[in-house]
C-alpha positions in Angstrom: 0.0 0.0 0.0 1.4 3.3 -1.1 0.3 6.8 -0.1 0.6 10.0 -2.2 2.7 11.7 0.4 5.1 8.8 0.3 5.5 8.2 -3.4 9.2 7.4 -3.0 8.3 4.6 -0.5 10.7 6.0 2.1 8.2 6.0 5.0 6.9 2.5 4.0 10.3 1.0 3.6 11.6 3.0 6.6 8.9 1.5 8.7 9.7 -2.0 7.5 13.4 -1.6 8.3 12.6 0.2 11.6 10.2 -2.5 12.7 12.7 -5.2 11.7 15.4 -3.3 13.7 13.1 -3.2 16.7 12.4 -7.0 16.5 16.1 -7.7 15.8 17.1 -5.5 18.7 14.5 -7.2 20.9 16.2 -10.5 20.3 19.6 -8.8 20.6 18.6 -7.4 24.0 17.3 -10.8 25.1 20.7 -12.2 24.2 22.5 -9.4 26.1 20.1 -9.8 29.1 20.6 -13.6 29.2 24.4 -13.3 29.0 24.4 -10.5 31.6 22.3 -12.5 34.0 24.1 -15.8 33.3 27.6 -14.5 33.6 27.2 -11.7 36.2 28.5 -8.1 36.1 32.2 -8.9 36.2 32.3 -11.5 33.4 29.7 -9.5 31.4 32.1 -6.6 31.6 34.6 -8.7 29.7 32.0 -9.8 27.2 30.9 -6.2 26.7 34.4 -5.0 25.9 35.0 -7.9 23.5 31.7 -7.1 21.8 32.8 -3.5 21.4 36.2 -4.7 20.1 34.3 -7.0 17.7 32.3 -4.0 16.4 35.4 -1.9 15.8 37.2 -4.9 14.2 34.3 -5.3 11.7 34.2 -1.7 10.6 34.9 -2.8 7.0 31.7 -4.8 7.2 29.5 -1.7 7.2 31.7 -0.4 4.3 31.1 -3.5 2.3 27.3 -3.4 2.6 27.2 0.3 1.9 29.4 0.1 -1.3 27.7 -3.0 -2.6 24.3 -1.4 -2.1 25.4 1.8 -3.8 26.6 0.2 -7.0 23.8 -2.4 -7.0 21.4 0.6 -7.1 23.2 2.0 -10.1 23.2 -1.3 -12.0 19.6 -1.8 -11.1 18.7 1.6 -12.6 20.7 0.6 -15.7 18.9 -2.8 -15.8 22.2 -4.6 -15.9 21.9 -7.5 -13.4 25.0 -9.2 -14.9 27.1 -6.5 -13.3 25.4 -7.1 -10.0 26.4 -10.8 -10.2 30.0 -10.0 -11.1 30.2 -7.5 -8.2 28.7 -10.0 -5.8 30.9 -13.0 -6.7 34.2 -11.0 -6.9 33.6 -9.3 -3.6 32.9 -12.7 -2.0 36.2 -14.1 -3.2 38.2 -11.1 -2.1 36.7 -10.9 1.4 37.0 -14.6 2.0 40.8 -14.2 1.6 40.8 -11.0 3.8 38.9 -12.8 6.6 41.5 -15.6 6.6 44.3 -13.1 7.1 42.2 -11.4 9.8 41.9 -14.7 11.7 45.7 -15.2 11.6 46.3 -11.6 12.9 43.7 -12.1 15.6 45.5 -15.2 16.8 48.8 -13.4 16.9 47.4 -10.3 18.7 45.3 -12.3 21.2 47.9 -12.4 24.0 48.7 -8.6 24.1 45.0 -7.8 23.8 44.2 -10.2 26.7 46.6 -8.3 28.8 45.1 -4.9 27.9 41.6 -6.0 28.9 42.9 -7.9 32.0 41.4 -11.2 30.8 42.4 -14.6 32.1 42.9 -16.3 28.7 42.9 -15.5 25.0 40.4 -18.2 23.8 37.4 -15.8 23.4 39.5 -13.5 21.2 40.5 -16.5 19.0 36.8 -17.5 18.7 36.1 -13.9 17.5 38.7 -14.5 14.8 36.8 -17.6 13.6 33.6 -15.5 13.4 35.3 -13.0 10.9 34.6 -15.1 7.8 30.8 -14.9 8.3 30.9 -11.3 9.4 33.0 -10.2 6.4 31.0 -12.1 3.7 27.4 -11.8 4.8 27.2 -8.0 4.1 27.9 -8.6 0.4 24.5 -10.3 0.0 22.8 -7.9 2.3 24.1 -5.0 0.3 22.7 -6.5 -2.9 19.3 -6.9 -1.2 19.5 -3.3 0.0 20.5 -2.0 -3.4 17.6 -3.9 -5.1 15.3 -2.4 -2.4 14.2 -5.9 -1.4 13.5 -4.6 2.2 11.2 -7.5 3.2 14.0 -10.1 2.8 16.5 -7.7 4.2 14.3 -7.3 7.3 14.0 -11.1 7.6 17.8 -11.5 7.4 18.3 -8.8 10.1 15.8 -10.5 12.5 17.2 -14.0 11.9 20.7 -12.9 12.8 19.8 -11.9 16.3 17.3 -14.7 16.8 19.8 -17.4 16.0 22.5 -15.6 18.1 20.0 -15.7 21.0 19.1 -19.3 20.4 22.7 -20.6 20.2 23.8 -18.3 23.1 21.2 -19.9 25.4 22.1 -23.4 24.2 25.9 -23.0 24.5 25.9 -21.1 27.9 23.4 -23.6 29.4 25.8 -26.4 28.3 28.5 -24.8 30.4 30.6 -23.0 27.7 30.1 -19.6 29.6 31.9 -16.6 28.0 33.3 -18.8 25.1 29.7 -19.9 24.3 28.4 -16.4 24.3 31.2 -15.4 21.8 30.7 -18.5 19.7 27.0 -17.7 19.3 28.0 -14.8 17.1 29.3 -17.2 14.5 25.9 -19.0 14.3 24.1 -15.7 14.3 25.9 -14.8 11.0 26.2 -18.2 9.4 22.5 -19.1 9.1 21.3 -15.7 7.8 24.2 -15.9 5.3 22.7 -19.1 3.9 19.2 -17.5 3.9 20.3 -14.6 1.7 20.9 -17.0 -1.2 17.1 -17.7 -1.4 16.0 -14.2 -2.8 19.3 -13.8 -4.7 19.3 -17.2 -6.4 18.0 -15.6 -9.7 21.1 -13.5 -9.9 23.4 -16.5 -9.7 21.7 -17.9 -12.9 22.6 -14.8 -14.9 25.9 -14.6 -16.9 28.7 -12.6 -15.4 29.0 -8.9 -16.5 32.0 -6.7 -16.6 32.6 -4.3 -13.7 35.3 -1.7 -13.5 36.5 -1.9 -9.9 38.9 1.1 -9.9 36.2 3.6 -9.1 34.6 1.1 -6.6 37.9 0.8 -4.7 38.3 4.5 -4.3 34.7 4.9 -3.2 35.2 2.0 -0.7 38.2 3.7 1.0 36.2 6.8 1.5 33.2 4.9 2.8 35.5 3.0 5.1 36.7 6.2 6.8 33.1 7.6 7.1 31.5 4.5 8.5 34.7 3.8 10.6 34.3 7.1 12.4 30.7 6.2 13.3 31.5 2.7 14.5 34.6 3.7 16.4 33.0 6.5 18.4 30.1 4.3 19.2 32.2 1.5 20.7 35.6 2.8 21.9 34.1 4.0 25.2 33.2 0.5 26.3 36.7 -0.8 25.6 38.3 2.1 27.5 35.9 1.7 30.4 37.0 -1.9 30.7 40.6 -0.8 30.7 40.2 2.2 33.1 37.6 0.9 35.5 36.9 -2.3 37.4 35.3 -5.3 35.7 32.2 -4.8 37.8 31.8 -1.1 36.7 32.5 -2.1 33.1 29.7 -4.6 33.3 27.3 -1.9 34.6 28.4 0.5 31.9 28.1 -2.1 29.1 24.5 -2.9 30.2 23.4 0.7 30.2 25.2 1.4 27.0 23.4 -1.5 25.3 20.0 0.0 26.2 21.0 3.5 25.0 22.1 2.2 21.7 18.6 1.1 20.8 17.8 4.5 19.2 21.1 4.4 17.2 20.0 1.1 15.7 16.6 2.5 14.8 18.5 5.2 13.0 20.3 2.5 11.1 16.9 1.3 9.9 16.1 4.8 8.5 19.5 4.9 6.9 19.0 1.5 5.3 15.8 2.7 3.6 17.2 6.2 2.7 20.5 5.1 1.2 19.4 3.3 -2.0 16.7 5.8 -2.7 19.0 8.7 -2.5 21.5 6.8 -4.7 18.8 6.6 -7.4 18.1 10.3 -7.1 21.8 11.3 -7.0 21.4 13.7 -9.9 18.3 15.3 -8.5 19.3 17.4 -5.4 15.8 18.5 -4.7 14.4 15.0 -4.6 17.3 13.6 -2.5 17.1 16.5 0.0 13.4 15.9 0.5 14.1 12.3 1.3 16.7 13.4 3.8 14.3 15.8 5.6 11.7 13.1 5.8 14.2 10.7 7.3 15.5 13.2 9.9 12.0 14.1 10.9 10.9 10.5 11.3 14.0 9.6 13.4 13.7 12.8 15.5 10.2 11.8 16.6 11.4 8.4 17.6 14.4 9.9 19.4 12.2 12.3 21.5 9.9 9.5 22.6 12.9 7.3 23.5 14.6 10.1 25.5 11.5 11.0 27.4 10.9 7.3 28.2 14.5 6.9 29.5 14.1 10.0 31.8 10.8 8.8 33.2 11.4 5.1 33.6 15.2 4.7 33.8 15.3 2.3 36.8 12.3 0.3 35.6 13.8 -0.2 32.2 17.2 -1.3 33.5 15.6 -3.6 36.1 13.2 -5.3 33.6 16.0 -5.8 31.0 19.1 -6.6 33.1 17.9 -7.1 36.7 18.6 -5.5 40.0 22.3 -6.1 39.8 22.6 -3.3 37.1 20.1 -0.7 38.4 22.8 1.3 40.2 23.8 2.5 36.8 20.3 3.5 35.7 21.0 7.2 36.3 23.3 7.0 33.3 20.5 5.9 30.9 18.8 9.2 30.2 22.1 10.9 29.2 23.1 7.9 27.1 19.8 8.2 25.3 20.5 11.8 24.4 24.1 11.1 23.2 23.0 8.1 21.0 20.0 9.9 19.6 22.4 12.6 18.2 24.7 9.9 16.9 21.8 8.2 15.2 20.7 11.5 13.5 24.4 12.0 12.5 24.5 8.5 10.9 21.5 9.4 8.7 23.2 12.6 7.6 26.5 10.7 6.9 24.8 8.0 4.9 23.0 10.7 2.8 26.4 12.3 2.0 27.8 8.9 1.1 24.9 8.2 -1.2 25.5 11.4 -3.1 29.3 10.7 -3.1 30.2 13.8 -1.2 33.1 13.0 1.2 34.5 16.4 2.0 32.8 16.3 5.4 35.2 13.6 6.5 38.0 16.1 7.2 35.8 18.0 9.7 34.9 14.8 11.6 38.3 13.1 11.7 39.4 15.0 14.8 36.3 13.9 16.9 37.3 10.2 17.6 40.9 11.3 18.4 39.9 14.0 20.9 37.2 11.8 22.3 39.7 9.1 23.3 42.1 11.7 24.8 39.3 13.2 26.9 38.1 9.8 28.2 41.7 9.1 29.3 42.1 12.5 31.0 38.6 12.9 32.5 37.4 9.6 33.8 36.8 10.2 37.5 33.4 8.4 37.2 31.2 6.7 34.6 29.0 9.8 34.3 32.1 11.7 33.1 32.4 9.2 30.2 28.7 9.6 29.3 28.9 13.4 29.4 32.0 13.3 27.1 29.9 11.2 24.6 27.2 13.8 24.7 29.6 16.6 23.9 31.2 14.9 21.0 28.1 13.3 19.5 26.2 16.6 19.6 29.3 18.3 18.0 29.3 15.7 15.2 25.6 16.3 14.5 26.1 20.1 14.4 29.2 19.9 12.1 27.5 17.5 9.7 24.2 19.5 9.7 26.0 22.8 8.9 28.0 21.1 6.2 24.9 19.7 4.5 23.0 23.0 4.9 25.7 25.0 3.0 26.3 22.1 0.5 22.6 22.0 -0.4 22.5 25.7 -0.7 25.5 25.9 -3.1 24.1 23.0 -5.2 20.7 24.8 -5.7 22.5 28.0 -6.8 
């Protein structure tokens, strides 16, 4: 069903992706809740830091899906599905090799990283290395689905990832694998959805290979890697540093509250997922693409306001229901986390808009933020609240900088 005010389908597809993100995050939170309750605050602090490390380690994953989606959109407009197949197969071969190299490097670096996080053994880090193959290759097929605007299947894949992660997490931890079982659940969470993506994309595999010029794609990929890398880095580095600077118990409390606060950021990812391929199609029409951006920002702003108000009114209740009484002493952090992550979610929508129109000059103005953020956390870390306030300062700053850049960019384009 399509409404006249939503001829582009942005609201419809945005809702599909947002609802799928809500369901996916629901299963994701159940996984985090189960792990937190089963392992306790101290061991959960280790898990939280490893999860953040995993997110930073897989920064290229977001790049892969974004780039594949961008060029799939172009080839779809041209009606050349043979190029989509060539792009998909070639990317799979290259990333399979890179993931193998990544595993070897993870095994080598496991000992020093174990010392940095004050862990008892490196086995969980080595298991993360095994997971790299699935995490590096699955975004290829998701990117094709996104570029084809097959949002229904993309939603199914997103939900299945966290569902199977939860399922295998419960199974492995209940069998006595503990922290190692929680980490290993990630592998199954990516493996099964990876197989599922082949169902809607089977028709492409039957098409003859086309010819794709990868030189422009590589240059675009490097720039996307920097842009998405900034987002992923600033979103996760605080959890790693808290584990290093504070006790395991405090790190566990912080990780739990951080996970709740990140809900709004992942809702922003749903809006970005819908917005990106549509803006890519309208890349030569600045008026149409800017209208899509305004709709996306408005939609996410409403969700953010509701989320922030809810966190201020029901902070302790939310933490108690989700993670239990052991974590409620950190509930006072939640409202401020919700503000910080709301601004980061809005910034992510702006950044993916700029990536879609191939405008990367904004990167230079944002590069300083992750560097100064890390320095400030190291200098001003008297309490966990200090860390959250630092996030607010830098995430709001990122939003303001990106908004100003887009405002003047759109102004100059219209002239």
